[in-house]
C-alpha positions in Angstrom: 58.7 13.5 3.1 55.1 15.2 3.0 56.2 16.5 -0.8 56.1 12.4 -1.6 52.9 11.3 -0.4 51.1 14.5 -1.7 52.1 13.3 -5.2 51.5 9.8 -4.8 48.1 10.8 -3.2 47.0 13.3 -6.6 48.4 10.4 -9.1 45.8 7.8 -7.3 43.7 10.7 -7.4 43.8 10.5 -11.3 43.6 6.8 -11.4 40.3 6.3 -9.8 38.4 9.6 -11.4 39.6 8.2 -14.8 38.4 4.7 -13.9 35.3 6.2 -12.3 34.6 8.5 -15.2 34.9 5.3 -17.7 32.3 3.6 -15.8 29.7 6.5 -15.0 29.6 7.2 -19.1 29.4 3.3 -19.6 26.2 3.2 -17.6 25.1 6.6 -18.8 24.8 5.4 -22.4 23.1 2.3 -21.2 21.0 3.9 -19.4 20.3 6.5 -22.3 19.7 3.7 -25.1 17.2 1.4 -22.4 15.1 4.9 -21.8 15.3 5.8 -25.7 14.0 2.3 -26.7 11.3 2.1 -24.8 10.2 5.6 -25.9 10.4 4.7 -29.2 8.0 1.6 -28.3 5.7 3.9 -26.9 5.5 6.2 -30.4 5.3 3.1 -32.4 2.3 2.0 -30.3 0.7 5.7 -30.7 1.1 5.7 -34.2 -0.2 2.4 -34.5 -3.7 2.8 -32.3 -3.9 6.6 -33.9 -4.3 5.0 -37.1 -6.5 2.1 -35.8 -8.9 5.1 -33.9 -8.6 6.5 -37.2 -10.5 3.6 -39.5 -12.6 3.0 -36.9 -13.7 7.0 -36.6 -14.1 6.6 -40.6 -16.7 3.5 -40.4 -20.4 4.8 -40.8 -22.2 4.0 -38.8 -20.0 3.1 -36.3 -20.6 -0.4 -36.1 -19.9 -3.3 -33.4 -17.1 -4.5 -35.3 -14.8 -2.0 -35.4 -15.0 -1.2 -32.1 -13.8 -4.4 -31.0 -11.1 -4.6 -33.6 -10.0 -1.4 -31.8 -10.6 -2.9 -28.4 -8.3 -6.2 -29.5 -5.9 -3.8 -30.9 -5.2 -2.1 -26.9 -5.8 -5.6 -25.6 -2.7 -6.8 -28.2 -0.3 -3.6 -27.0 -1.3 -4.2 -23.4 0.0 -7.7 -23.3 3.2 -6.4 -25.7 3.7 -3.9 -22.8 3.4 -6.2 -20.0 5.7 -8.9 -21.3 8.3 -7.3 -23.4 8.3 -3.4 -22.7 8.4 -3.5 -19.0 10.6 -6.6 -18.4 12.7 -5.3 -20.7 13.4 -2.1 -19.7 13.0 -3.3 -15.6 16.1 -5.4 -16.9 18.2 -2.8 -18.1 17.2 -1.0 -15.1 18.4 -3.4 -12.6 22.0 -3.7 -13.9 22.3 -0.2 -11.9 20.1 -1.1 -8.7 21.8 -0.6 -5.7 22.4 -3.8 -5.2 25.0 -4.2 -7.8 27.0 -2.1 -6.0 27.9 0.5 -8.6 28.3 3.4 -6.8 29.4 1.5 -3.6 32.3 -0.2 -5.5 33.6 3.1 -7.1 33.3 4.7 -3.6 35.6 1.5 -2.4 38.2 2.3 -4.9 38.4 5.6 -3.6 38.9 4.5 0.1 41.3 1.7 -1.1 43.4 3.9 -2.7 43.7 6.6 -0.3 44.4 3.8 2.6 47.3 2.8 0.2 49.1 6.4 0.0 48.1 6.9 3.9 50.1 3.0 4.5 53.6 5.0 2.8 53.8 7.8 5.5 56.0 7.8 8.8 54.5 6.3 11.7 55.6 8.9 13.5 57.0 12.3 13.0 59.9 13.7 15.2 59.1 17.5 15.8 61.8 19.5 17.9 60.4 22.1 20.7 61.5 25.2 19.6 62.0 27.4 22.6 61.6 24.4 25.3 64.8 22.8 24.5 65.1 20.9 27.6 62.2 18.8 26.8 62.2 16.1 24.4 61.1 16.2 20.7 57.5 15.9 20.2 56.8 12.7 18.3 53.4 12.4 16.4 51.8 9.6 15.1 51.2 11.1 11.6 49.5 8.1 9.8 47.5 7.0 12.6 46.1 10.9 12.5 45.9 10.6 8.6 44.1 7.2 9.0 41.3 8.8 11.5 39.6 11.1 9.0 39.2 7.7 6.4 36.1 6.3 6.4 36.0 2.4 7.7 34.9 -0.2 4.9 32.0 -0.6 7.5 30.8 3.1 7.3 30.6 3.1 3.2 26.7 1.6 3.4 25.6 5.1 5.0 28.4 7.2 2.4 26.3 10.1 1.6 26.8 9.2 -2.5 26.0 5.7 -1.9 22.9 6.9 -0.1 21.9 9.4 -2.2 22.2 7.1 -5.2 19.8 4.4 -3.4 17.1 7.7 -2.4 17.2 8.3 -6.6 16.8 4.8 -7.8 14.1 3.5 -5.3 12.5 7.3 -6.6 12.8 6.6 -10.2 11.7 3.0 -9.8 8.6 4.0 -8.1 7.8 6.6 -10.2 8.4 3.7 -13.5 6.2 1.3 -11.9 3.3 4.3 -11.3 3.8 5.1 -15.0 3.3 1.3 -16.1 0.2 1.9 -14.0 -0.8 4.6 -15.3 -0.7 3.1 -18.8 -1.9 -0.1 -17.9 -5.1 0.8 -16.3 -5.4 4.1 -19.0 -5.6 1.2 -22.1 -7.4 -1.4 -20.0 -10.6 1.2 -19.0 -10.4 2.6 -22.8 -10.8 -1.0 -24.0 -13.5 -2.0 -21.4 -15.3 1.3 -22.9 -15.2 -0.3 -26.2 -15.9 -4.2 -25.2 -19.2 -2.3 -23.2 -20.0 -0.8 -26.3 -19.6 -3.8 -28.8 -23.1 -5.0 -28.1 -25.0 -2.2 -29.1 -24.0 -2.8 -32.9 -27.4 -4.8 -32.9 -29.4 -2.3 -31.9 -31.8 0.3 -34.3 -29.3 1.8 -36.7 -30.8 5.4 -35.5 -29.2 4.4 -32.3 -25.8 3.7 -33.2 -24.6 7.1 -33.4 -24.3 6.6 -29.8 -21.2 4.8 -30.5 -19.1 7.6 -31.0 -18.7 9.5 -28.1 -17.8 6.1 -26.6 -15.1 6.0 -29.4 -13.9 9.6 -28.8 -13.6 8.6 -25.3 -11.4 5.8 -25.8 -9.5 7.3 -28.1 -8.8 10.5 -25.7 -7.8 8.1 -22.7 -5.9 5.5 -25.2 -3.7 8.5 -26.9 -2.8 10.9 -24.0 -2.0 7.8 -22.0 1.0 7.0 -24.2 1.4 10.4 -25.3 2.1 11.4 -21.9 4.2 8.3 -20.7 7.0 8.7 -23.5 7.3 12.2 -22.5 7.8 10.8 -18.7 9.9 8.1 -19.8 13.3 10.7 -20.7 12.4 12.7 -17.3 13.0 9.5 -15.7 15.8 8.6 -17.5 17.5 11.9 -17.0 17.0 12.1 -12.9 19.1 9.1 -12.9 21.5 10.0 -15.1 22.1 13.1 -13.8 22.5 12.0 -10.6 25.4 9.8 -12.2 26.8 13.1 -13.4 27.5 14.5 -9.9 29.4 11.0 -8.3 33.2 12.7 -9.4 32.7 16.0 -7.9 31.5 14.0 -4.6 34.5 11.6 -5.0 36.7 14.8 -5.2 35.5 15.9 -2.0 36.9 12.8 -0.7 40.1 13.4 -1.8 40.0 17.4 -0.6 39.8 15.8 2.8 42.8 14.0 2.5 45.0 16.3 1.3 44.7 19.1 4.3 44.4 16.1 7.0 48.3 15.9 7.4 48.4 19.6 7.4 45.9 20.2 10.1 46.8 17.6 12.4 50.2 19.2 12.4 49.2 22.6 13.1 46.5 21.2 16.0 49.8 19.7 17.9 51.4 23.0 17.4 48.5 25.0 18.7 47.8 22.6 21.0 49.7 24.9 24.2 47.1 27.3 23.0 44.2 25.6 24.0 45.2 24.7 27.1 45.9 28.2 27.7 42.3 29.4 26.2 40.9 26.2 28.2 41.9 28.1 31.6 40.5 31.4 29.9 37.2 29.2 30.2 36.7 28.3 33.6 36.7 31.5 34.5 33.9 32.4 32.7 32.0 29.0 33.3 30.3 30.1 36.4 28.5 33.0 34.0 28.1 30.7 31.6 26.2 27.8 33.2 23.8 30.6 34.8 22.5 32.0 31.5 22.2 28.1 30.1 20.2 27.5 33.5 18.1 30.0 32.8 17.4 28.9 29.3 16.5 25.2 30.4 14.3 27.0 33.3 12.5 28.7 30.3 12.2 25.9 27.8 11.2 23.7 30.9 8.3 26.5 31.9 6.9 26.2 27.7 6.8 22.3 27.9 5.0 22.4 31.0 2.5 24.5 29.5 2.4 22.8 26.0 1.7 19.4 28.1 -1.2 20.5 30.0 -2.8 22.2 26.8 -2.3 19.0 25.3 -3.9 17.2 28.1 -7.0 19.6 28.2 -7.2 19.2 24.3 -7.7 15.7 24.7 -9.8 15.2 27.7 -12.1 17.3 25.4 -11.9 15.0 22.7 -12.4 12.0 24.8 -15.7 14.0 25.9 -17.0 14.1 22.5 -16.0 10.6 21.6 -17.8 9.6 24.7 -21.2 11.5 23.9 -21.2 10.2 20.0 -21.2 6.4 21.7 -23.3 6.9 24.3 -25.6 9.0 22.7 -25.8 12.0 24.7 -27.1 15.1 23.5 -24.9 17.3 21.0 -24.6 20.8 21.5 -26.8 23.1 19.1 -24.5 24.3 16.8 -23.0 20.6 16.1 -25.6 19.2 13.5 -24.7 15.8 13.1 -26.1 13.3 10.5 -27.6 10.0 11.5 -25.8 6.6 9.9 -29.8 6.3 8.4 -29.0 9.6 7.0 -26.6 7.6 4.4 -26.9 7.0 0.7 -26.6 3.2 0.2 -23.3 1.7 -1.7 -25.3 1.5 -4.9 -26.8 5.0 -4.6 -23.1 6.1 -4.3 -22.0 4.6 -7.3 -25.1 6.1 -9.0 -23.7 9.6 -8.1 -19.8 8.6 -8.9 -21.4 8.5 -12.8 -21.0 12.3 -12.2 -16.9 11.7 -11.9 -14.4 11.2 -15.2 -14.6 7.7 -16.6 -11.2 6.7 -15.2 -11.6 8.1 -11.9 -14.8 6.1 -11.4 -13.5 3.3 -12.8 -10.4 3.6 -10.2 -12.5 3.8 -7.5 -15.5 1.2 -8.3 -13.3 -1.7 -9.6 -14.1 -4.1 -6.9 -11.1 -6.8 -5.5 -8.2 -5.7 -7.0 -6.7 -8.5 -9.5 -3.1 -8.0 -8.5 -0.5 -6.3 -6.2 -0.5 -3.2 -8.7 -2.7 -0.7 -6.3 -1.8 -3.0 -3.1 -0.8 -0.7 -0.8 0.8 -1.8 3.3 0.6 -5.7 2.8 4.7 -5.9 2.2 4.3 -7.9 5.3 1.8 -10.5 4.3 2.8 -10.8 0.8 6.2 -11.9 2.7 4.2 -14.1 5.3 2.7 -16.0 2.0 6.2 -16.3 0.1 7.6 -17.6 3.3 3.9 -19.7 3.5 4.7 -21.2 0.0 8.1 -21.9 0.8 7.7 -23.8 3.7 4.6 -25.6 1.8 6.6 -26.4 -1.0 9.5 -28.0 1.3 6.7 -30.4 2.3 5.9 -28.9 5.9 2.2 -29.1 6.9 0.8 -25.1 6.2 -2.8 -23.3 5.9 -3.3 -19.6 6.3 -6.3 -17.7 7.5 -6.8 -14.0 5.9 -9.0 -12.5 8.6 -10.9 -9.1 8.1 -13.9 -7.4 7.9 -16.6 -7.2 5.0 -14.8 -4.9 2.4 -11.2 -5.0 4.0 -9.6 -6.1 1.5 -9.2 -9.9 2.0 -10.1 -11.2 -1.8 -7.9 -8.8 -3.0 -4.9 -9.5 -1.4 -5.1 -13.8 -1.9 -5.6 -12.2 -5.6 -2.2 -10.9 -5.8 -1.0 -14.1 -3.8 -2.5 -15.8 -7.0 -1.2 -13.6 -9.2 2.2 -14.1 -7.7 2.6 -17.5 -7.0 -0.6 -18.8 -9.6 3.0 -19.6 -11.9 4.7 -22.0 -9.5 1.8 -24.2 -8.6 -1.8 -24.8 -9.5 -4.0 -22.6 -8.1 -7.7 -24.3 -7.3 -10.2 -21.2 -6.1 -13.4 -22.4 -4.0 -16.6 -20.2 -2.1 -18.4 -22.0 0.6 -21.6 -20.1 -0.8 -24.0 -22.0 2.1 -23.9 -23.0 5.4 -22.4 -26.1 6.5 -24.2 -27.5 9.7 -23.1 -31.2 9.7 -20.9 -34.0 8.2 -23.3 -34.4 5.2 -23.4 -30.6 3.9 -19.2 -31.2 4.2 -19.2 -34.3 2.1 -22.0 -32.7 -0.3 -19.7 -29.7 -0.4 -16.4 -31.4 -1.3 -18.0 -34.0 -3.6 -19.7 -30.8 -5.6 -16.1 -29.5 -5.7 -13.7 -31.6 -6.3 -16.2 -35.1 -7.8 -19.7 -33.6 -8.7 -21.9 -36.3 -9.6 -20.5 -38.9 -7.2 -20.7 -38.3 -3.6 -18.1 -39.4 -1.1 -19.6 -41.9 1.6 -16.9 -40.4 4.3 -14.3 -37.8 5.1 -11.6 -40.7 5.1 -12.7 -40.9 1.6 -12.4 -37.1 0.8 -8.8 -37.0 2.5 -7.7 -40.4 0.1 -9.1 -38.8 -2.8 -6.9 -35.2 -2.5 -4.0 -37.0 -1.7 -4.6 -38.9 -4.8 -4.5 -35.7 -7.0 -1.7 -33.3 -7.2 -0.8 -31.2 -4.2 -1.8 -27.6 -5.2 -3.1 -24.0 -3.6 -6.7 -24.2 -2.2 -7.9 -20.8 -1.8 -11.4 -21.0 0.3 -13.5 -18.1 0.6 -16.3 -17.3 2.9 -14.8 -19.1 5.6 -17.0 -18.4 8.3 -20.1 -19.9 6.7 -18.6 -23.3 8.1 -20.6 -22.6 11.5 -23.9 -21.9 12.7 -24.7 -20.8 16.6 -27.4 -23.8 17.0 -27.5 -27.3 19.0 -25.1 -29.4 17.0 -24.0 -26.2 14.8 -20.3 -27.7 15.7 -20.2 -30.5 13.6 -19.7 -29.0 10.4 -17.0 -27.3 11.5 -15.3 -30.0 12.9 -15.7 -32.3 9.5 -14.4 -29.1 7.7 -11.5 -29.3 10.0 -10.4 -32.8 9.7 -10.6 -33.1 5.7 -7.9 -29.6 6.3 -5.8 -31.0 9.0 -5.4 -34.2 7.0 -4.3 -32.5 3.6 -2.6 -29.4 4.6 1.0 -30.8 4.1 -0.1 -31.9 0.1 -2.3 -29.0 -0.2 -1.8 -25.5 0.7 -4.8 -24.2 2.4 -5.6 -20.6 1.9 -9.2 -19.5 3.7 -10.5 -16.1 4.2 -13.0 -15.2 7.3 -14.9 -12.5 8.1 -13.0 -10.6 11.3 -15.9 -11.0 13.9 -16.6 -14.4 12.8 -13.4 -15.7 13.3 -13.3 -14.5 16.5 -16.1 -16.3 17.6 -15.1 -19.8 16.1 -11.5 -19.2 17.7 -13.2 -18.4 21.0 -15.5 -21.2 21.0 -13.2 -23.8 19.1 -9.6 -22.5 18.8 -9.8 -21.8 15.1 -6.3 -20.6 15.6 -4.8 -24.0 16.2 -5.6 -24.9 12.8 -4.3 -22.9 10.6 -0.4 -22.1 10.9 -0.8 -18.6 10.0 -3.5 -15.8 10.5 -2.7 -12.8 8.2 -5.2 -9.9 9.4 -6.3 -7.2 6.7 -7.7 -4.1 8.2 -5.6 -1.3 8.1 -4.3 0.0 11.9 -3.4 4.1 10.4 -4.8 6.6 8.6 -1.4 6.6 6.4 -1.9 3.4 4.5 -5.4 4.4 4.2 -4.0 7.8 2.9 -1.7 6.1 0.6 -4.4 3.5 -0.6 -6.6 6.4 -1.6 -3.8 8.7 -3.5 -2.5 5.7 -5.2 -5.1 6.0 -7.2 -5.3 9.8 -7.7 -2.0 10.2 -8.9 -2.9 6.9 -11.7 -5.9 9.4 -12.4 -3.8 12.7 -12.8 -6.8 14.8 -11.6 -5.4 17.6 -9.3 -7.2 17.6 -5.3 -8.5 20.6 -3.6 -9.4 19.9 0.1 -12.4 22.2 1.3 -12.6 23.7 4.4 -15.8 23.6 6.7 -18.5 26.0 6.2 -17.7 29.0 8.2 -13.9 28.1 7.9 -11.4 30.4 6.2 -10.1 29.4 2.7 -7.1 27.3 2.4 -4.4 29.9 0.8 -1.4 28.5 1.9 0.4 25.1 1.6 0.5 24.5 4.9 -3.4 25.1 5.5 -3.8 23.1 2.4 -1.9 20.1 3.8 -3.8 20.9 7.5 -7.0 20.6 5.6 -5.7 17.1 4.3 -4.0 15.6 7.1 -8.0 16.5 9.1 -9.8 14.7 6.4 -7.8 11.8 6.3 -7.8 11.6 10.3 -11.4 11.4 10.1 -11.9 9.3 7.3 -9.6 6.5 8.6 -12.2 7.4 12.4 -15.0 6.8 10.1 -14.2 4.0 8.5 -12.5 1.9 11.1 -9.5 1.0 8.7 -11.6 -0.6 6.4 -10.9 0.2 2.8 -14.3 -0.3 1.2 -16.1 2.1 3.8 -13.2 4.6 3.1 -13.7 4.4 -0.8 -17.4 4.7 0.2 -17.1 7.8 2.5 -14.2 9.1 -0.8 -16.5 9.1 -3.1 -19.2 10.4 -0.8 -17.2 13.7 -0.5 -16.1 14.3 -4.1 -17.6 16.5 -6.5 -15.9 17.1 -10.1 -15.8 20.6 -11.3 -15.5 20.3 -14.7 -14.4 23.9 -15.6 -11.2 23.9 -13.2 -10.9 20.0 -14.2 -10.5 19.5 -10.5 -11.8 17.1 -8.1 -13.0 19.1 -4.6 -12.9 17.2 -1.2 -15.5 18.4 1.1 -15.0 17.5 4.8 -16.4 14.2 6.4 -19.9 15.1 8.3 -20.0 13.8 11.6 -22.1 11.2 11.8 -24.7 10.0 15.1 -25.0 6.1 16.3 -27.2 7.5 19.2 -30.2 5.9 17.2 -28.0 2.2 17.6 -28.7 2.2 21.2 -32.2 3.1 21.2 -32.7 0.0 19.4 -35.0 -2.8 21.2 -32.9 -5.5 21.9 -34.2 -8.2 19.6 -32.9 -6.2 16.6 -29.6 -5.7 18.4 -29.0 -9.3 19.2 -29.9 -9.8 15.6 -27.4 -7.1 14.1 -24.4 -9.1 16.7 -25.7 -12.4 15.3 -24.9 -10.8 11.9 -21.8 -9.5 12.6 -20.5 -12.7 14.0 -21.9 -15.0 11.4 -21.0 -13.1 8.5 -24.5 -13.2 7.4 -27.6 -15.0 8.0 -31.0 -15.6 5.9 -33.9 -15.6 7.7 -33.9 -19.4 7.9 -31.0 -19.6 10.0 -31.8 -16.3 12.1 -35.1 -18.5 12.9 -33.1 -21.2 13.7 -30.8 -19.1 16.4 -33.4 -17.3 17.7 -36.3 -19.9 18.0 -38.7 -17.8 15.7 -40.8 -18.2 12.8 -39.9 -17.3 9.4 -41.9 -14.3 9.3 -40.6 -12.7 12.8 -36.9 -13.1 11.1 -38.0 -11.4 8.2 -39.4 -8.6 10.2 -36.6 -8.2 12.3 -33.6 -8.4 9.4 -35.9 -6.4 6.7 -35.8 -3.4 9.6 -32.1 -3.4 9.6 -31.7 -3.6 6.7 -34.1 -0.5 6.3 -31.6 0.9 8.7 -28.9 0.7 6.3 -27.3 -1.5 8.4 -27.6 -4.5 6.6 -27.3 -5.4 3.2 -29.6 -7.8 1.2 -27.8 -10.8 -1.1 -29.4 -13.5 -3.2 -32.9 -13.7 -4.2 -35.1 -13.8 -7.2 -32.4 -14.0 -10.2 -29.6 -16.0 -8.2 -29.4 -19.4 -7.3 -28.3 -18.7 -3.6 -31.1 -17.8 -1.4 -31.6 -14.7 0.3 -29.5 -13.7 3.4 -28.4 -10.4 5.1 -25.0 -9.3 5.6 -23.3 -6.9 7.9 -23.1 -3.0 5.8 -18.9 -2.5 5.8 -19.4 1.3 5.7 -20.3 0.8 9.4 -18.2 -2.1 10.8 -15.6 0.1 13.4 -18.4 2.3 15.0 -21.3 -0.2 15.2 -19.0 -2.9 16.4 -17.4 -0.7 19.1 -20.9 0.5 20.1 -22.3 -3.4 20.3 -19.1 -4.3 22.2 -19.5 -1.4 24.7 -23.0 -2.5 25.0 -21.8 -6.4 26.2 -23.9 -7.7 22.8 -20.8 -8.4 21.2 -17.8 -10.6 22.1 
């Protein structure tokens, strides 16, 4: 009986193995072909661009036309990369995505064959009791016992082979995305460098030779990136193919278990009596075992209690330190704190960053992102945008407020939304550059946006005009400029919201607001009622800040070394290096308050490039003291609070709020700017009037200080 079962089992194992081997061989061949074709395209591009650079280098003196032609060739390859190479390889790779169930179907085939073999077993096996003839024969439910070792269909999704393939595929897909991102950024940087040098072709011939270093730098960036990508492609393809080759051996283990299951169950039945005897002997030793176990538990409890008390003590010490920094108490003489006024301005940090390698410098001084390639931890926000778009496309009323402090990534997020959905609907982007103080300002703004030279006579005419045009996505930045806290200041807000409410089924309104300005508007006017969705942009954990920084770092390819504080031992072990890295990003998150622009500022401030070792050294962050902030006169504190609450103020607007002269307003705002707390925008060479905005690098600590003093709410 069992011999027949094992013969059937062996035959089914052979059939499933042959079937799996055929499907896996086909998958392996397709993957090899796809990655080989992509590598060949990189090789072809490498040869073509090498020839282009050689031709440009042979042009003496180097001309702007040669640089322009080379930049155009790079741009052409970038277009080819984005429209053909990347989609083609990703399309081939998608055939083997976990959702296509290649590995899951193989495991399901094994389970199905095993179930068919087990179904042929008898439901019960009659076994006589040797030496106990008075007792009836033992009935062993053999089929049920053997079935018990088989996994259920529901458990297959967490099967080791399925889970391992999902992890390998995810790692390969992430590595491939990093490869595309790195190649694209290297080539875009090289093309930008060449295009910046095109204008120098008109200068004196003696200065034209300066173009050759620019050309050589672009050549090195471009050719090294393509060569590196070609080599990495084979590694990426090998990782996925190697895992597929391990699947047959993993399937064999599934069959081995079923081969031994019947014998194991029978052995268990035969030794059942001896188990009972062992259990009786174990009962005699139970008190001794319990005593030993209890002693171990008590010892562990003592250790846990000591650790808990120590943790409370360390937290109290840390709390005391934070309170001391917040309240401006004297610091111990051995701890020297920097005042916030000692920090360089963002412009000075950018000048300091000129010493860093070109590619690395561009990675951290890009400004708002154009797409989601470097966007981190925004999956939920983009999912919200996707659901919002589908809701609006179905004809439902939709409007979204994107909320965050200066430099928190609002523009990057809406740029990514536009890049994802801009091909599905028309996108119109506008900026509220001037303060709206009443209905007339709102009418003038809409006329400037949608009907230049032909003013609107009223809000209803604006609504009627917008409804007469095709529906579209309307992205509006600097929404905080719709309000000024003066008598009658809310009329402009009400007029703007009237148009928004009347058209949000026809237009998808996406409006960005600075965080504190939104909070005040919501407190005074209930702004959240007029927006169906609110999307915050401030990061809330140090891991997201770390990921955003290191994603750019990985693209540069430069190694990092986190340095200890002065007087601390050097980082020798991997554990110590990891500890220094963790400490740095914790301090970076605290200093930046989750603001990505502030985090990038402190990151660049901490970097030093060692050209000899070709490594970036990251110095520990200096601790800052904000005690001087609390010592400011009240007129400066209240002015600072109003700048934060409005998202920025001009001297005229400051004078309207505080009812003081224009000169007094300039003195107050100018003093805060000299303290590095405010930044000046607009001016002589700009159509917009001078305005003062809050310096984003101080957002977290300064707003917390103002709130603790009940000045900001």
